[in-house]
C-alpha positions in Angstrom: 148.9 112.3 78.4 149.9 115.7 79.5 153.5 116.8 80.2 152.8 116.8 83.9 151.4 113.2 83.8 154.5 112.0 81.9 156.6 113.9 84.6 154.8 112.3 87.3 155.0 108.7 85.8 158.9 109.3 85.5 159.1 110.7 89.0 157.2 107.6 90.7 159.3 105.3 88.7 162.5 107.1 90.0 161.2 107.2 93.6 160.4 103.6 93.4 163.7 102.5 92.0 165.6 104.7 94.8 163.5 103.1 97.4 164.2 99.5 95.9 167.8 100.1 96.0 167.7 101.3 99.7 165.7 98.4 100.6 168.1 95.9 99.1 171.1 97.7 100.8 169.2 97.2 104.1 168.5 93.5 103.3 171.9 93.0 102.3 173.3 94.6 105.5 170.8 92.5 107.6 172.4 89.3 105.8 175.9 90.5 106.7 174.7 91.0 110.3 173.1 87.7 110.4 175.9 85.7 108.9 178.5 87.4 111.4 176.2 86.8 114.4 175.5 83.0 113.7 179.3 82.4 113.0 180.2 83.9 116.3 177.2 82.4 118.2 178.2 79.0 117.1 182.0 79.7 117.6 182.8 78.7 113.8 185.9 79.8 112.0 186.0 83.0 110.0 187.3 80.8 107.2 184.0 78.9 107.0 181.7 80.8 104.7 184.3 83.6 103.7 183.5 83.2 100.1 179.9 83.7 100.7 180.7 86.8 102.9 182.9 88.2 100.0 180.0 87.7 97.7 177.5 89.6 100.1 179.9 92.5 100.7 180.5 92.7 96.9 176.9 92.9 96.4 176.9 95.9 98.8 179.5 97.6 97.0 177.6 97.2 93.8 174.3 98.4 95.4 176.1 101.5 96.7 177.4 102.1 93.1 173.8 101.6 91.8 172.7 104.1 94.4 175.0 106.7 93.3 174.1 106.2 89.6 170.2 106.6 90.3 171.0 109.8 92.4 173.0 111.0 89.4 170.0 110.2 87.2 167.7 111.9 89.8 169.9 115.2 89.3 169.9 114.8 85.6 166.2 114.6 85.4 165.8 117.5 87.7 167.9 119.3 85.4 166.1 118.3 82.4 162.6 119.1 83.6 162.6 123.0 83.0 163.6 122.1 79.3 160.3 120.2 79.0 158.1 122.5 80.6 158.2 121.0 84.2 160.4 123.5 85.9 157.8 125.0 88.4 155.8 121.8 89.3 156.3 119.6 92.2 156.1 115.8 91.5 154.6 113.5 94.3 157.3 111.3 95.8 158.1 109.5 99.0 157.1 112.3 101.3 160.7 113.0 102.2 162.0 116.5 101.1 165.0 117.0 99.1 168.1 118.5 100.9 168.9 122.1 100.2 171.3 122.2 97.5 173.4 124.9 99.0 173.2 123.7 102.6 176.8 122.7 103.8 177.2 119.0 104.0 179.2 117.6 107.1 182.4 116.1 105.9 183.4 114.3 108.9 186.5 116.5 109.6 186.8 119.1 112.2 188.8 122.4 111.7 191.6 122.5 114.3 191.7 125.9 116.3 
């Protein structure tokens, strides 16, 4: 295999992992919504199933941490790419462009005038 093929193999695995984590987050969020909805629709006590809800929300927290880690790995692989001769090539991914690194990110805070 050529370097580019190795790079593409790693990029594909990385993109699939990122997508899988996001899909798991979506499924867990749906489960939380379904559990809450059923409880309210049936007029059940919030105490009933609280341990299960704690488990599901804990899994969301863990998935969020996993997402942070895979994004960090993505950046590390991007930084390492030029060191193995892959600095000027584009790997095929999900079709979603990367954000511009120097673009300001919203902070949720507004500047007071």
